C-alpha positions in Angstrom: -3.4 1.1 -6.9 -6.6 1.9 -5.0 -6.5 1.6 -1.2 -9.1 -1.1 -1.0 -7.2 -3.3 -3.4 -4.1 -2.9 -1.2 -6.0 -4.0 1.8 -7.4 -7.0 0.0 -3.9 -8.0 -1.3 -2.6 -7.6 2.2 -5.3 -9.9 3.7 -5.1 -12.4 0.8 -1.4 -12.8 0.8 -0.4 -12.3 4.5 -3.6 -12.6 6.5 -3.8 -16.3 7.1 -1.4 -16.7 10.1 -1.4 -15.3 13.6 -2.4 -11.5 13.7 -4.2 -12.1 10.4 -6.4 -9.0 10.5 -3.4 -6.7 10.9 -2.6 -7.5 7.2 -5.5 -5.3 6.2 -3.9 -2.4 8.1 -0.4 -3.0 6.8 -1.7 -3.3 3.3 -2.9 0.3 3.4 -0.5 1.9 5.9 1.5 3.7 3.2 -1.6 5.4 2.0 -2.9 6.1 5.5 0.4 7.7 6.5 0.4 10.1 3.5 -3.1 10.6 2.0 -5.0 9.7 5.2 -3.2 12.4 7.2 -3.9 14.8 4.4 -7.5 13.8 4.4 -7.8 14.5 8.1 -6.0 17.8 7.6 -8.5 18.8 5.0 -11.5 17.9 7.2 -10.1 19.9 10.2 -8.4 22.9 8.6 -9.9 23.3 5.1 -12.9 22.7 2.9 -13.0 19.1 1.9 -13.9 18.3 -1.7 -14.2 14.9 -3.3 -12.0 14.0 -6.3 -8.4 13.8 -7.2 -6.5 17.0 -6.1 -4.2 18.7 -8.5 -0.4 18.6 -7.8 -0.5 22.3 -6.9 -3.1 21.8 -4.2 -1.1 19.3 -2.3 1.3 20.7 0.4 5.0 19.6 0.2 4.6 17.6 3.4 2.2 15.2 1.7 5.0 14.3 -0.8 7.5 13.9 2.0 5.1 11.6 3.9 4.5 9.6 0.6 8.3 9.2 0.1 8.8 7.9 3.7 5.8 5.6 3.7 6.3 4.2 0.1 10.0 3.3 0.6 11.1 -0.3 0.9 13.9 0.9 3.1 11.4 2.3 5.6 9.2 -0.7 5.5 12.0 -3.2 5.9 13.5 -1.3 8.9 10.1 -1.4 10.7 9.6 -5.1 9.8 13.1 -5.9 11.0 12.4 -4.2 14.3 9.0 -6.0 14.7 10.7 -9.3 13.8 13.2 -8.8 16.6 10.4 -8.1 19.1 7.7 -10.6 17.8 8.4 -12.8 14.8 4.7 -13.7 14.3 3.7 -10.0 14.0 6.3 -9.4 11.3 4.4 -11.7 8.9 1.3 -9.5 8.3 3.6 -6.5 8.1 4.8 -7.9 4.7 1.6 -6.5 3.3 3.4 -3.1 3.5 6.3 -3.9 1.1 3.7 -5.7 -1.1 1.8 -2.4 -1.3 5.0 -0.6 -2.3 5.8 -3.2 -5.1 2.3 -2.9 -6.5 2.5 0.9 -6.5 5.9 0.9 -8.1 4.5 -0.7 -11.2 1.0 1.0 -11.2 2.0 4.6 -10.7 3.1 6.8 -13.5 5.8 9.5 -13.2 3.0 12.1 -13.6 1.2 11.4 -10.3 3.0 10.0 -7.2 5.6 7.7 -8.7 6.8 5.3 -6.0 10.3 6.1 -4.4 11.0 2.5 -3.8 14.6 3.1 -2.4 14.2 6.4 -0.7 16.3 7.8 1.1 19.1 5.8 -0.6 18.0 6.7 -4.1 15.3 8.9 -5.6 14.8 6.4 -8.5 11.2 6.3 -9.6 9.7 4.0 -12.3 7.1 5.2 -14.9 4.6 2.5 -14.4 1.2 1.9 -16.0 -1.4 3.8 -14.0 -3.8 1.6 -12.1 -6.6 3.6 -13.6 -5.8 1.9 -16.9 -8.8 -0.5 -17.6 -6.4 -3.4 -18.3 -4.5 -2.9 -15.1 -7.8 -2.6 -13.1 -9.2 -5.7 -14.7 -6.1 -7.7 -14.0 -6.2 -6.3 -10.4 -9.7 -7.6 -9.8 -8.9 -11.0 -11.3 -5.8 -11.4 -9.2 -7.6 -10.5 -6.0 -10.4 -12.9 -6.8 -7.9 -15.7 -7.6 -6.0 -15.1 -4.3 -9.2 -15.3 -2.2 -10.4 -18.4 -4.1 -7.0 -20.0 -3.4 -7.2 -19.1 0.3 -10.8 -20.4 0.5 -9.9 -23.7 -1.1 -6.7 -24.1 1.0 -8.8 -23.5 4.2 -11.4 -26.1 3.1 -8.6 -28.6 2.3 -7.0 -28.1 5.8 -10.2 -28.7 7.7 
């Protein structure tokens, strides 16, 4: 799934309690931790080019960071720690495992399949890529419906 959609799912699903704006960040943290770091690396140490890089262009550490950041095990450990420290802050952090679940079903084996149980298991699911027009259409409709629901709920509670 694209990073903007993850941010919007995070905000729409987990951004209506205390610390609500952190849900944007936790919705995209898996991508920031892997591809965001790679993007900064390219800007600083290489020639940046727009577009999807080939698998051969990507350094091994990008795959390692992807595995760590796209693991439910990693996300749940961090959420459990946050919950022990500040229960309210753990709520927007749930956007992180939501990101992982969405990616699990919308990434194919060919390009960054999601290692949902890393490091316990290396199982990866061959999902329907989010670039598929049907998946993208459903994605936009779901985001729209989530925000309509939040808007109507907010109006009703005023």
